[in-house]
Biopython code that builds the backbone (N, CA, C, O; Angstrom):
import numpy as np
from Bio.PDB.StructureBuilder import StructureBuilder

atoms = [
    (1, "MET", "N", (0.859, -1.173, 0.000)),
    (1, "MET", "CA", (0.000, 0.000, 0.000)),
    (1, "MET", "C", (0.907, 1.239, 0.000)),
    (1, "MET", "O", (1.797, 1.378, 0.839)),
    (2, "ASN", "N", (0.659, 2.119, -0.951)),
    (2, "ASN", "CA", (1.460, 3.342, -0.992)),
    (2, "ASN", "C", (0.812, 4.435, -0.130)),
    (2, "ASN", "O", (-0.258, 4.231, 0.445)),
    (3, "ALA", "N", (1.467, 5.581, -0.052)),
    (3, "ALA", "CA", (1.006, 6.663, 0.823)),
    (3, "ALA", "C", (-0.362, 7.194, 0.415)),
    (3, "ALA", "O", (-1.197, 7.477, 1.275)),
    (4, "ASN", "N", (-0.601, 7.333, -0.883)),
    (4, "ASN", "CA", (-1.898, 7.854, -1.339)),
    (4, "ASN", "C", (-3.041, 6.908, -1.010)),
    (4, "ASN", "O", (-4.128, 7.345, -0.633)),
    (5, "GLU", "N", (-2.794, 5.607, -1.153)),
    (5, "GLU", "CA", (-3.826, 4.628, -0.807)),
    (5, "GLU", "C", (-4.118, 4.663, 0.693)),
    (5, "GLU", "O", (-5.271, 4.578, 1.116)),
    (6, "PHE", "N", (-3.053, 4.789, 1.488)),
    (6, "PHE", "CA", (-3.222, 4.868, 2.939)),
    (6, "PHE", "C", (-4.039, 6.099, 3.327)),
    (6, "PHE", "O", (-4.946, 6.006, 4.154)),
    (7, "LYS", "N", (-3.723, 7.251, 2.734)),
    (7, "LYS", "CA", (-4.460, 8.485, 3.024)),
    (7, "LYS", "C", (-5.925, 8.360, 2.627)),
    (7, "LYS", "O", (-6.810, 8.805, 3.357)),
    (8, "ALA", "N", (-6.182, 7.755, 1.470)),
    (8, "ALA", "CA", (-7.565, 7.565, 1.019)),
    (8, "ALA", "C", (-8.322, 6.646, 1.972)),
    (8, "ALA", "O", (-9.493, 6.877, 2.273)),
    (9, "GLN", "N", (-7.646, 5.605, 2.442)),
    (9, "GLN", "CA", (-8.267, 4.674, 3.385)),
    (9, "GLN", "C", (-8.597, 5.385, 4.704)),
    (9, "GLN", "O", (-9.674, 5.182, 5.265)),
    (10, "GLU", "N", (-7.686, 6.204, 5.190)),
    (10, "GLU", "CA", (-7.923, 6.939, 6.434)),
    (10, "GLU", "C", (-9.041, 7.968, 6.268)),
    (10, "GLU", "O", (-9.848, 8.157, 7.178)),
    (11, "ARG", "N", (-9.094, 8.635, 5.109)),
    (11, "ARG", "CA", (-10.182, 9.588, 4.847)),
    (11, "ARG", "C", (-11.530, 8.880, 4.830)),
    (11, "ARG", "O", (-12.519, 9.397, 5.351)),
    (12, "ALA", "N", (-11.564, 7.685, 4.224)),
    (12, "ALA", "CA", (-12.813, 6.920, 4.170)),
    (12, "ALA", "C", (-13.281, 6.539, 5.581)),
    (12, "ALA", "O", (-14.478, 6.574, 5.865)),
    (13, "LYS", "N", (-12.348, 6.179, 6.460)),
    (13, "LYS", "CA", (-12.711, 5.871, 7.849)),
    (13, "LYS", "C", (-13.286, 7.108, 8.541)),
    (13, "LYS", "O", (-14.261, 7.027, 9.288)),
    (14, "ASN", "N", (-12.664, 8.241, 8.275)),
    (14, "ASN", "CA", (-13.118, 9.501, 8.861)),
    (14, "ASN", "C", (-14.537, 9.836, 8.407)),
    (14, "ASN", "O", (-15.375, 10.237, 9.215)),
    (15, "VAL", "N", (-14.798, 9.670, 7.121)),
    (15, "VAL", "CA", (-16.122, 9.973, 6.574)),
    (15, "VAL", "C", (-17.160, 9.003, 7.122)),
    (15, "VAL", "O", (-18.294, 9.399, 7.391)),
    (16, "ALA", "N", (-16.784, 7.733, 7.291)),
    (16, "ALA", "CA", (-17.727, 6.759, 7.846)),
    (16, "ALA", "C", (-18.123, 7.131, 9.274)),
    (16, "ALA", "O", (-19.258, 6.892, 9.687)),
    (17, "LYS", "N", (-17.198, 7.712, 10.022)),
    (17, "LYS", "CA", (-17.473, 8.057, 11.417)),
    (17, "LYS", "C", (-18.151, 9.417, 11.561)),
    (17, "LYS", "O", (-19.068, 9.570, 12.367)),
    (18, "PHE", "N", (-17.698, 10.417, 10.774)),
    (18, "PHE", "CA", (-18.167, 11.787, 10.961)),
    (18, "PHE", "C", (-19.001, 12.322, 9.803)),
    (18, "PHE", "O", (-19.499, 13.444, 9.889)),
    (19, "GLY", "N", (-19.170, 11.573, 8.739)),
    (19, "GLY", "CA", (-19.972, 12.030, 7.602)),
    (19, "GLY", "C", (-19.414, 13.290, 6.978)),
    (19, "GLY", "O", (-18.199, 13.432, 6.836)),
    (20, "ARG", "N", (-20.293, 14.205, 6.604)),
    (20, "ARG", "CA", (-19.838, 15.421, 5.927)),
    (20, "ARG", "C", (-19.143, 16.397, 6.865)),
    (20, "ARG", "O", (-18.681, 17.450, 6.428)),
    (21, "TRP", "N", (-19.064, 16.063, 8.142)),
    (21, "TRP", "CA", (-18.357, 16.900, 9.112)),
    (21, "TRP", "C", (-16.933, 16.398, 9.360)),
    (21, "TRP", "O", (-16.250, 16.906, 10.249)),
    (22, "ALA", "N", (-16.477, 15.409, 8.589)),
    (22, "ALA", "CA", (-15.140, 14.839, 8.767)),
    (22, "ALA", "C", (-14.063, 15.819, 8.321)),
    (22, "ALA", "O", (-14.255, 16.599, 7.389)),
    (23, "SER", "N", (-12.939, 15.760, 9.002)),
    (23, "SER", "CA", (-11.792, 16.586, 8.633)),
    (23, "SER", "C", (-11.086, 15.961, 7.439)),
    (23, "SER", "O", (-10.923, 14.742, 7.376)),
    (24, "ALA", "N", (-10.673, 16.786, 6.503)),
    (24, "ALA", "CA", (-9.916, 16.301, 5.352)),
    (24, "ALA", "C", (-8.422, 16.266, 5.662)),
    (24, "ALA", "O", (-7.649, 15.702, 4.888)),
    (25, "ARG", "N", (-8.007, 16.852, 6.766)),
    (25, "ARG", "CA", (-6.581, 16.967, 7.074)),
    (25, "ARG", "C", (-6.125, 16.103, 8.245)),
    (25, "ARG", "O", (-4.993, 15.619, 8.250)),
    (26, "LYS", "N", (-6.985, 15.905, 9.229)),
    (26, "LYS", "CA", (-6.582, 15.161, 10.422)),
    (26, "LYS", "C", (-7.204, 13.779, 10.423)),
    (26, "LYS", "O", (-8.325, 13.584, 9.951)),
    (27, "ARG", "N", (-6.459, 12.819, 10.961)),
    (27, "ARG", "CA", (-6.987, 11.468, 11.089)),
    (27, "ARG", "C", (-7.878, 11.378, 12.316)),
    (27, "ARG", "O", (-7.576, 11.957, 13.359)),
    (28, "ASP", "N", (-8.974, 10.649, 12.182)),
    (28, "ASP", "CA", (-9.923, 10.414, 13.270)),
    (28, "ASP", "C", (-10.336, 11.717, 13.956)),
    (28, "ASP", "O", (-10.283, 11.846, 15.179)),
    (29, "ALA", "N", (-10.750, 12.682, 13.123)),
    (29, "ALA", "CA", (-11.142, 13.978, 13.672)),
    (29, "ALA", "C", (-12.245, 14.614, 12.836)),
    (29, "ALA", "O", (-12.346, 14.400, 11.627)),
    (30, "ALA", "N", (-13.058, 15.395, 13.513)),
    (30, "ALA", "CA", (-14.078, 16.197, 12.834)),
    (30, "ALA", "C", (-13.489, 17.569, 12.535)),
    (30, "ALA", "O", (-12.508, 17.986, 13.149)),
    (31, "ASP", "N", (-14.096, 18.253, 11.595)),
    (31, "ASP", "CA", (-13.664, 19.605, 11.240)),
    (31, "ASP", "C", (-14.580, 20.601, 11.950)),
    (31, "ASP", "O", (-15.760, 20.689, 11.608)),
    (32, "PRO", "N", (-14.074, 21.351, 12.924)),
    (32, "PRO", "CA", (-14.921, 22.286, 13.672)),
    (32, "PRO", "C", (-15.582, 23.343, 12.790)),
    (32, "PRO", "O", (-16.692, 23.782, 13.088)),
    (33, "MET", "N", (-14.930, 23.752, 11.726)),
    (33, "MET", "CA", (-15.516, 24.759, 10.837)),
    (33, "MET", "C", (-16.717, 24.189, 10.084)),
    (33, "MET", "O", (-17.700, 24.892, 9.847)),
    (34, "LYS", "N", (-16.632, 22.916, 9.711)),
    (34, "LYS", "CA", (-17.775, 22.288, 9.044)),
    (34, "LYS", "C", (-18.959, 22.183, 10.003)),
    (34, "LYS", "O", (-20.110, 22.305, 9.585)),
    (35, "LEU", "N", (-18.679, 21.957, 11.290)),
    (35, "LEU", "CA", (-19.763, 21.907, 12.271)),
    (35, "LEU", "C", (-20.496, 23.236, 12.346)),
    (35, "LEU", "O", (-21.702, 23.276, 12.590)),
    (36, "LEU", "N", (-19.771, 24.312, 12.139)),
    (36, "LEU", "CA", (-20.390, 25.638, 12.186)),
    (36, "LEU", "C", (-21.169, 25.974, 10.921)),
    (36, "LEU", "O", (-22.231, 26.592, 10.994)),
    (37, "PHE", "N", (-20.652, 25.572, 9.763)),
    (37, "PHE", "CA", (-21.197, 26.081, 8.512)),
    (37, "PHE", "C", (-21.977, 25.079, 7.671)),
    (37, "PHE", "O", (-22.698, 25.493, 6.763)),
    (38, "GLU", "N", (-21.866, 23.791, 7.932)),
    (38, "GLU", "CA", (-22.641, 22.810, 7.173)),
    (38, "GLU", "C", (-24.098, 22.839, 7.647)),
    (38, "GLU", "O", (-24.361, 23.146, 8.810)),
    (39, "PRO", "N", (-25.039, 22.525, 6.763)),
    (39, "PRO", "CA", (-26.456, 22.489, 7.174)),
    (39, "PRO", "C", (-26.722, 21.416, 8.235)),
    (39, "PRO", "O", (-25.897, 20.532, 8.468)),
    (40, "ALA", "N", (-27.863, 21.515, 8.853)),
    (40, "ALA", "CA", (-28.266, 20.592, 9.921)),
    (40, "ALA", "C", (-28.427, 19.170, 9.386)),
    (40, "ALA", "O", (-28.649, 18.981, 8.190)),
    (41, "PRO", "N", (-28.317, 18.170, 10.264)),
    (41, "PRO", "CA", (-28.558, 16.783, 9.855)),
    (41, "PRO", "C", (-29.962, 16.615, 9.284)),
    (41, "PRO", "O", (-30.917, 17.232, 9.756)),
    (42, "ARG", "N", (-30.073, 15.763, 8.252)),
    (42, "ARG", "CA", (-31.354, 15.574, 7.567)),
    (42, "ARG", "C", (-31.978, 14.208, 7.802)),
    (42, "ARG", "O", (-33.122, 13.980, 7.408)),
    (43, "ASN", "N", (-31.245, 13.289, 8.441)),
    (43, "ASN", "CA", (-31.794, 11.960, 8.715)),
    (43, "ASN", "C", (-31.072, 11.356, 9.920)),
    (43, "ASN", "O", (-30.188, 11.984, 10.503)),
    (44, "GLU", "N", (-31.456, 10.138, 10.286)),
    (44, "GLU", "CA", (-30.917, 9.510, 11.483)),
    (44, "GLU", "C", (-29.411, 9.298, 11.399)),
    (44, "GLU", "O", (-28.696, 9.559, 12.366)),
    (45, "LEU", "N", (-28.919, 8.824, 10.246)),
    (45, "LEU", "CA", (-27.489, 8.568, 10.094)),
    (45, "LEU", "C", (-26.686, 9.860, 10.203)),
    (45, "LEU", "O", (-25.646, 9.894, 10.861)),
    (46, "GLU", "N", (-27.162, 10.913, 9.565)),
    (46, "GLU", "CA", (-26.462, 12.193, 9.664)),
    (46, "GLU", "C", (-26.487, 12.728, 11.094)),
    (46, "GLU", "O", (-25.506, 13.320, 11.544)),
    (47, "ALA", "N", (-27.582, 12.531, 11.809)),
    (47, "ALA", "CA", (-27.651, 12.986, 13.203)),
    (47, "ALA", "C", (-26.641, 12.229, 14.063)),
    (47, "ALA", "O", (-26.012, 12.819, 14.942)),
    (48, "LEU", "N", (-26.484, 10.935, 13.818)),
    (48, "LEU", "CA", (-25.502, 10.138, 14.547)),
    (48, "LEU", "C", (-24.088, 10.633, 14.255)),
    (48, "LEU", "O", (-23.286, 10.813, 15.172)),
    (49, "ARG", "N", (-23.789, 10.851, 12.985)),
    (49, "ARG", "CA", (-22.454, 11.327, 12.609)),
    (49, "ARG", "C", (-22.198, 12.741, 13.140)),
    (49, "ARG", "O", (-21.082, 13.063, 13.547)),
    (50, "HIS", "N", (-23.224, 13.573, 13.133)),
    (50, "HIS", "CA", (-23.088, 14.923, 13.678)),
    (50, "HIS", "C", (-22.791, 14.851, 15.177)),
    (50, "HIS", "O", (-21.962, 15.605, 15.686)),
    (51, "GLY", "N", (-23.465, 13.949, 15.873)),
    (51, "GLY", "CA", (-23.195, 13.758, 17.299)),
    (51, "GLY", "C", (-21.765, 13.291, 17.548)),
    (51, "GLY", "O", (-21.114, 13.750, 18.487)),
    (52, "ASN", "N", (-21.271, 12.370, 16.702)),
    (52, "ASN", "CA", (-19.876, 11.931, 16.814)),
    (52, "ASN", "C", (-18.920, 13.099, 16.614)),
    (52, "ASN", "O", (-17.932, 13.236, 17.335)),
    (53, "ALA", "N", (-19.223, 13.938, 15.628)),
    (53, "ALA", "CA", (-18.362, 15.087, 15.337)),
    (53, "ALA", "C", (-18.377, 16.084, 16.495)),
    (53, "ALA", "O", (-17.332, 16.622, 16.861)),
    (54, "LEU", "N", (-19.546, 16.332, 17.071)),
    (54, "LEU", "CA", (-19.625, 17.236, 18.226)),
    (54, "LEU", "C", (-18.823, 16.690, 19.403)),
    (54, "LEU", "O", (-18.095, 17.431, 20.062)),
    (55, "ALA", "N", (-18.961, 15.390, 19.663)),
    (55, "ALA", "CA", (-18.226, 14.778, 20.770)),
    (55, "ALA", "C", (-16.723, 14.836, 20.517)),
    (55, "ALA", "O", (-15.943, 14.992, 21.456)),
    (56, "ASN", "N", (-16.313, 14.713, 19.261)),
    (56, "ASN", "CA", (-14.893, 14.744, 18.918)),
    (56, "ASN", "C", (-14.260, 16.098, 19.205)),
    (56, "ASN", "O", (-13.054, 16.178, 19.438)),
    (57, "THR", "N", (-15.051, 17.160, 19.193)),
    (57, "THR", "CA", (-14.500, 18.480, 19.502)),
    (57, "THR", "C", (-14.159, 18.612, 20.981)),
    (57, "THR", "O", (-13.378, 19.485, 21.361)),
    (58, "GLY", "N", (-14.736, 17.753, 21.818)),
    (58, "GLY", "CA", (-14.478, 17.804, 23.247)),
    (58, "GLY", "C", (-15.413, 18.724, 24.006)),
    (58, "GLY", "O", (-15.293, 18.853, 25.225)),
    (59, "ASN", "N", (-16.335, 19.361, 23.318)),
    (59, "ASN", "CA", (-17.244, 20.303, 23.967)),
    (59, "ASN", "C", (-18.610, 19.708, 24.282)),
    (59, "ASN", "O", (-19.393, 20.321, 25.009)),
    (60, "TYR", "N", (-18.913, 18.527, 23.750)),
    (60, "TYR", "CA", (-20.228, 17.913, 23.931)),
    (60, "TYR", "C", (-20.049, 16.454, 24.318)),
    (60, "TYR", "O", (-19.051, 15.838, 23.943)),
    (61, "PRO", "N", (-20.999, 15.888, 25.063)),
    (61, "PRO", "CA", (-20.877, 14.485, 25.464)),
    (61, "PRO", "C", (-21.195, 13.541, 24.307)),
    (61, "PRO", "O", (-21.836, 13.927, 23.329)),
    (62, "VAL", "N", (-20.744, 12.320, 24.435)),
    (62, "VAL", "CA", (-21.084, 11.280, 23.470)),
    (62, "VAL", "C", (-22.536, 10.897, 23.699)),
    (62, "VAL", "O", (-22.984, 10.847, 24.845)),
    (63, "GLY", "N", (-23.281, 10.625, 22.635)),
    (63, "GLY", "CA", (-24.647, 10.148, 22.767)),
    (63, "GLY", "C", (-25.705, 11.228, 22.811)),
    (63, "GLY", "O", (-26.754, 11.029, 23.423)),
    (64, "THR", "N", (-25.463, 12.361, 22.183)),
    (64, "THR", "CA", (-26.492, 13.400, 22.142)),
    (64, "THR", "C", (-27.659, 12.922, 21.287)),
    (64, "THR", "O", (-27.477, 12.109, 20.381)),
    (65, "SER", "N", (-28.845, 13.423, 21.571)),
    (65, "SER", "CA", (-30.050, 12.970, 20.871)),
    (65, "SER", "C", (-30.145, 13.578, 19.474)),
    (65, "SER", "O", (-29.481, 14.566, 19.160)),
    (66, "GLU", "N", (-30.984, 12.964, 18.646)),
    (66, "GLU", "CA", (-31.224, 13.496, 17.299)),
    (66, "GLU", "C", (-31.768, 14.915, 17.381)),
    (66, "GLU", "O", (-31.352, 15.792, 16.624)),
    (67, "CYS", "N", (-32.693, 15.136, 18.299)),
    (67, "CYS", "CA", (-33.308, 16.454, 18.446)),
    (67, "CYS", "C", (-32.251, 17.497, 18.822)),
    (67, "CYS", "O", (-32.272, 18.613, 18.302)),
    (68, "PHE", "N", (-31.342, 17.144, 19.708)),
    (68, "PHE", "CA", (-30.269, 18.063, 20.099)),
    (68, "PHE", "C", (-29.369, 18.374, 18.905)),
    (68, "PHE", "O", (-29.018, 19.531, 18.673)),
    (69, "ASN", "N", (-28.996, 17.338, 18.148)),
    (69, "ASN", "CA", (-28.091, 17.537, 17.011)),
    (69, "ASN", "C", (-28.699, 18.426, 15.942)),
    (69, "ASN", "O", (-28.011, 19.268, 15.364)),
    (70, "VAL", "N", (-29.970, 18.248, 15.679)),
    (70, "VAL", "CA", (-30.634, 19.101, 14.690)),
    (70, "VAL", "C", (-30.765, 20.518, 15.239)),
    (70, "VAL", "O", (-30.515, 21.490, 14.526)),
    (71, "GLY", "N", (-31.152, 20.631, 16.490)),
    (71, "GLY", "CA", (-31.375, 21.943, 17.088)),
    (71, "GLY", "C", (-30.119, 22.773, 17.214)),
    (71, "GLY", "O", (-30.141, 23.974, 16.944)),
    (72, "ILE", "N", (-29.017, 22.150, 17.621)),
    (72, "ILE", "CA", (-27.787, 22.917, 17.831)),
    (72, "ILE", "C", (-27.217, 23.433, 16.516)),
    (72, "ILE", "O", (-26.457, 24.401, 16.505)),
    (73, "SER", "N", (-27.582, 22.792, 15.411)),
    (73, "SER", "CA", (-27.086, 23.247, 14.109)),
    (73, "SER", "C", (-28.122, 24.088, 13.369)),
    (73, "SER", "O", (-27.945, 24.398, 12.191)),
    (74, "GLY", "N", (-29.194, 24.455, 14.051)),
    (74, "GLY", "CA", (-30.164, 25.381, 13.469)),
    (74, "GLY", "C", (-31.171, 24.763, 12.528)),
    (74, "GLY", "O", (-31.711, 25.456, 11.667)),
    (75, "GLY", "N", (-31.437, 23.480, 12.668)),
    (75, "GLY", "CA", (-32.348, 22.815, 11.745)),
    (75, "GLY", "C", (-33.757, 22.606, 12.256)),
    (75, "GLY", "O", (-34.547, 21.907, 11.622)),
    (76, "CYS", "N", (-34.090, 23.205, 13.402)),
    (76, "CYS", "CA", (-35.440, 23.030, 13.948)),
    (76, "CYS", "C", (-36.473, 23.675, 13.036)),
    (76, "CYS", "O", (-36.238, 24.728, 12.443)),
    (77, "GLY", "N", (-37.606, 23.026, 12.941)),
    (77, "GLY", "CA", (-38.697, 23.566, 12.150)),
    (77, "GLY", "C", (-39.678, 22.474, 11.792)),
    (77, "GLY", "O", (-39.428, 21.300, 12.066)),
    (78, "PRO", "N", (-40.792, 22.843, 11.184)),
    (78, "PRO", "CA", (-41.814, 21.856, 10.833)),
    (78, "PRO", "C", (-41.349, 20.827, 9.802)),
    (78, "PRO", "O", (-41.995, 19.791, 9.643)),
    (79, "GLU", "N", (-40.241, 21.090, 9.097)),
    (79, "GLU", "CA", (-39.748, 20.130, 8.112)),
    (79, "GLU", "C", (-38.641, 19.234, 8.667)),
    (79, "GLU", "O", (-38.104, 18.402, 7.936)),
    (80, "CYS", "N", (-38.293, 19.387, 9.933)),
    (80, "CYS", "CA", (-37.254, 18.587, 10.577)),
    (80, "CYS", "C", (-37.689, 17.122, 10.652)),
    (80, "CYS", "O", (-38.842, 16.831, 10.970)),
    (81, "PHE", "N", (-36.769, 16.203, 10.359)),
    (81, "PHE", "CA", (-37.122, 14.784, 10.366)),
    (81, "PHE", "C", (-37.495, 14.298, 11.767)),
    (81, "PHE", "O", (-38.320, 13.393, 11.893)),
    (82, "VAL", "N", (-36.920, 14.862, 12.808)),
    (82, "VAL", "CA", (-37.258, 14.463, 14.178)),
    (82, "VAL", "C", (-38.687, 14.907, 14.506)),
    (82, "VAL", "O", (-39.456, 14.148, 15.095)),
    (83, "TYR", "N", (-39.034, 16.124, 14.128)),
    (83, "TYR", "CA", (-40.393, 16.627, 14.345)),
    (83, "TYR", "C", (-41.402, 15.764, 13.590)),
    (83, "TYR", "O", (-42.453, 15.417, 14.129)),
    (84, "LEU", "N", (-41.082, 15.419, 12.343)),
    (84, "LEU", "CA", (-42.010, 14.639, 11.522)),
    (84, "LEU", "C", (-42.142, 13.192, 11.994)),
    (84, "LEU", "O", (-43.121, 12.524, 11.660)),
    (85, "LYS", "N", (-41.167, 12.696, 12.769)),
    (85, "LYS", "CA", (-41.273, 11.364, 13.367)),
    (85, "LYS", "C", (-42.114, 11.394, 14.636)),
    (85, "LYS", "O", (-42.492, 10.344, 15.155)),
    (86, "GLY", "N", (-42.410, 12.598, 15.142)),
    (86, "GLY", "CA", (-43.176, 12.717, 16.376)),
    (86, "GLY", "C", (-42.314, 12.614, 17.622)),
    (86, "GLY", "O", (-42.823, 12.285, 18.693)),
    (87, "LYS", "N", (-41.009, 12.891, 17.505)),
    (87, "LYS", "CA", (-40.101, 12.747, 18.642)),
    (87, "LYS", "C", (-39.412, 14.049, 19.025)),
    (87, "LYS", "O", (-38.361, 14.031, 19.666)),
    (88, "CYS", "N", (-39.992, 15.165, 18.641)),
    (88, "CYS", "CA", (-39.409, 16.467, 18.958)),
    (88, "CYS", "C", (-39.546, 16.733, 20.455)),
    (88, "CYS", "O", (-40.587, 16.451, 21.049)),
    (89, "GLY", "N", (-38.497, 17.273, 21.058)),
    (89, "GLY", "CA", (-38.528, 17.579, 22.484)),
    (89, "GLY", "C", (-39.323, 18.826, 22.823)),
    (89, "GLY", "O", (-39.819, 18.955, 23.942)),
    (90, "GLU", "N", (-39.450, 19.733, 21.892)),
    (90, "GLU", "CA", (-40.173, 20.996, 22.113)),
    (90, "GLU", "C", (-41.129, 21.266, 20.946)),
    (90, "GLU", "O", (-40.953, 22.256, 20.235)),
    (91, "PRO", "N", (-42.123, 20.422, 20.735)),
    (91, "PRO", "CA", (-42.978, 20.580, 19.553)),
    (91, "PRO", "C", (-43.797, 21.864, 19.542)),
    (91, "PRO", "O", (-44.158, 22.351, 18.471)),
    (92, "GLN", "N", (-44.096, 22.420, 20.711)),
    (92, "GLN", "CA", (-44.896, 23.643, 20.755)),
    (92, "GLN", "C", (-44.152, 24.824, 20.134)),
    (92, "GLN", "O", (-44.781, 25.818, 19.772)),
    (93, "GLU", "N", (-42.826, 24.737, 20.001)),
    (93, "GLU", "CA", (-42.063, 25.817, 19.375)),
    (93, "GLU", "C", (-42.331, 25.916, 17.874)),
    (93, "GLU", "O", (-41.999, 26.926, 17.254)),
    (94, "MET", "N", (-42.924, 24.887, 17.289)),
    (94, "MET", "CA", (-43.203, 24.890, 15.852)),
    (94, "MET", "C", (-44.520, 25.594, 15.526)),
    (94, "MET", "O", (-44.773, 25.912, 14.364)),
    (95, "LEU", "N", (-45.354, 25.839, 16.521)),
    (95, "LEU", "CA", (-46.704, 26.347, 16.283)),
    (95, "LEU", "C", (-46.785, 27.746, 15.681)),
    (95, "LEU", "O", (-47.607, 27.955, 14.789)),
    (96, "PRO", "N", (-45.987, 28.711, 16.113)),
    (96, "PRO", "CA", (-46.132, 30.055, 15.539)),
    (96, "PRO", "C", (-45.914, 30.052, 14.024)),
    (96, "PRO", "O", (-44.912, 29.542, 13.523)),
    (97, "GLY", "N", (-46.862, 30.626, 13.325)),
    (97, "GLY", "CA", (-46.761, 30.727, 11.871)),
    (97, "GLY", "C", (-47.267, 29.518, 11.108)),
    (97, "GLY", "O", (-47.183, 29.498, 9.880)),
    (98, "MET", "N", (-47.793, 28.504, 11.792)),
    (98, "MET", "CA", (-48.309, 27.324, 11.094)),
    (98, "MET", "C", (-49.672, 27.612, 10.498)),
    (98, "MET", "O", (-50.488, 28.320, 11.088)),
    (99, "ASP", "N", (-49.908, 27.054, 9.322)),
    (99, "ASP", "CA", (-51.225, 27.167, 8.710)),
    (99, "ASP", "C", (-52.113, 26.027, 9.222)),
    (99, "ASP", "O", (-51.693, 25.248, 10.078)),
    (100, "ALA", "N", (-53.329, 25.933, 8.701)),
    (100, "ALA", "CA", (-54.290, 24.928, 9.176)),
    (100, "ALA", "C", (-53.781, 23.506, 8.946)),
    (100, "ALA", "O", (-53.954, 22.641, 9.805)),
    (101, "ASP", "N", (-53.153, 23.258, 7.789)),
    (101, "ASP", "CA", (-52.626, 21.915, 7.515)),
    (101, "ASP", "C", (-51.500, 21.559, 8.485)),
    (101, "ASP", "O", (-51.414, 20.425, 8.957)),
    (102, "GLY", "N", (-50.648, 22.523, 8.776)),
    (102, "GLY", "CA", (-49.564, 22.298, 9.723)),
    (102, "GLY", "C", (-50.077, 22.012, 11.116)),
    (102, "GLY", "O", (-49.544, 21.153, 11.817)),
    (103, "LEU", "N", (-51.118, 22.735, 11.522)),
    (103, "LEU", "CA", (-51.706, 22.504, 12.845)),
    (103, "LEU", "C", (-52.365, 21.132, 12.925)),
    (103, "LEU", "O", (-52.318, 20.473, 13.963)),
    (104, "LYS", "N", (-52.977, 20.709, 11.826)),
    (104, "LYS", "CA", (-53.605, 19.386, 11.790)),
    (104, "LYS", "C", (-52.535, 18.299, 11.927)),
    (104, "LYS", "O", (-52.704, 17.351, 12.693)),
    (105, "LEU", "N", (-51.431, 18.442, 11.180)),
    (105, "LEU", "CA", (-50.336, 17.481, 11.273)),
    (105, "LEU", "C", (-49.748, 17.476, 12.685)),
    (105, "LEU", "O", (-49.436, 16.416, 13.228)),
    (106, "HIS", "N", (-49.600, 18.645, 13.268)),
    (106, "HIS", "CA", (-49.067, 18.749, 14.629)),
    (106, "HIS", "C", (-49.960, 17.984, 15.610)),
    (106, "HIS", "O", (-49.464, 17.254, 16.468)),
    (107, "ALA", "N", (-51.267, 18.154, 15.479)),
    (107, "ALA", "CA", (-52.206, 17.454, 16.365)),
    (107, "ALA", "C", (-52.119, 15.943, 16.164)),
    (107, "ALA", "O", (-52.236, 15.187, 17.128)),
    (108, "GLU", "N", (-51.913, 15.489, 14.913)),
    (108, "GLU", "CA", (-51.776, 14.053, 14.652)),
    (108, "GLU", "C", (-50.494, 13.499, 15.269)),
    (108, "GLU", "O", (-50.489, 12.396, 15.815)),
    (109, "LEU", "N", (-49.408, 14.266, 15.180)),
    (109, "LEU", "CA", (-48.118, 13.792, 15.675)),
    (109, "LEU", "C", (-48.005, 13.857, 17.191)),
    (109, "LEU", "O", (-47.453, 12.949, 17.812)),
    (110, "TYR", "N", (-48.519, 14.916, 17.788)),
    (110, "TYR", "CA", (-48.280, 15.169, 19.208)),
    (110, "TYR", "C", (-49.541, 15.216, 20.058)),
    (110, "TYR", "O", (-49.459, 15.483, 21.257)),
    (111, "GLY", "N", (-50.692, 14.966, 19.476)),
    (111, "GLY", "CA", (-51.937, 14.964, 20.225)),
    (111, "GLY", "C", (-52.578, 16.336, 20.272)),
    (111, "GLY", "O", (-51.885, 17.349, 20.174)),
    (112, "PRO", "N", (-53.882, 16.380, 20.420)),
    (112, "PRO", "CA", (-54.594, 17.658, 20.390)),
    (112, "PRO", "C", (-54.307, 18.542, 21.603)),
    (112, "PRO", "O", (-54.523, 19.752, 21.538)),
    (113, "ASN", "N", (-53.828, 17.971, 22.699)),
    (113, "ASN", "CA", (-53.577, 18.771, 23.901)),
    (113, "ASN", "C", (-52.218, 19.459, 23.888)),
    (113, "ASN", "O", (-51.952, 20.309, 24.738)),
    (114, "ASN", "N", (-51.361, 19.109, 22.946)),
    (114, "ASN", "CA", (-50.019, 19.694, 22.893)),
    (114, "ASN", "C", (-49.994, 20.829, 21.879)),
    (114, "ASN", "O", (-49.216, 20.800, 20.926)),
    (115, "GLN", "N", (-50.837, 21.817, 22.084)),
    (115, "GLN", "CA", (-50.907, 22.951, 21.163)),
    (115, "GLN", "C", (-50.136, 24.154, 21.676)),
    (115, "GLN", "O", (-50.074, 25.178, 20.996)),
    (116, "GLY", "N", (-49.555, 24.053, 22.846)),
    (116, "GLY", "CA", (-48.769, 25.169, 23.375)),
    (116, "GLY", "C", (-49.658, 26.332, 23.786)),
    (116, "GLY", "O", (-50.875, 26.189, 23.898)),
    (117, "ASN", "N", (-49.047, 27.467, 24.007)),
    (117, "ASN", "CA", (-49.778, 28.668, 24.407)),
    (117, "ASN", "C", (-49.838, 29.622, 23.232)),
    (117, "ASN", "O", (-49.034, 30.549, 23.137)),
    (118, "ARG", "N", (-50.773, 29.402, 22.352)),
    (118, "ARG", "CA", (-50.919, 30.268, 21.174)),
    (118, "ARG", "C", (-51.803, 31.447, 21.523)),
    (118, "ARG", "O", (-52.843, 31.281, 22.161)),
    (119, "PRO", "N", (-51.394, 32.645, 21.107)),
    (119, "PRO", "CA", (-52.288, 33.789, 21.305)),
    (119, "PRO", "C", (-53.525, 33.650, 20.433)),
    (119, "PRO", "O", (-53.451, 33.158, 19.307)),
    (120, "ALA", "N", (-54.657, 34.087, 20.958)),
    (120, "ALA", "CA", (-55.923, 33.954, 20.221)),
    (120, "ALA", "C", (-56.042, 34.988, 19.131)),
    (120, "ALA", "O", (-57.043, 35.019, 18.416)),
]
sb = StructureBuilder()
sb.init_structure("model")
sb.init_model(0)
sb.init_chain("A")
sb.init_seg("    ")
for serial, (resi, resn, name, xyz) in enumerate(atoms, 1):
    if name == "N":
        sb.init_residue(resn, " ", resi, " ")
    sb.init_atom(name, np.array(xyz, "f"), 0.0, 1.0, " ", f" {name:<3s}", serial, name[0])
structure = sb.get_structure()
């Protein structure tokens, strides 16, 4: 195995662990700048890899939830995959600005009593 093959193999390991947040320069490391500027995780696998990348920075614990990973990267909203699975930790935060269809979906996902404190 030559040096280029070794580097490619190490990069592939990095991407498998950290996804699009993997460092292109360091082995077994996430890129802190990518954590700041890449979009929020869009599915379960990306949320797992994002959590690994956050833990690798040393500022967050291992095992953060999907909801935390999406929220910390600014991906909260009615189109978030965690919200659409019905597992959002703060679903009432999605209510402001929702139309009738959005409110109906919210009631289906989180029950009719979880409507939050909406102004009349």
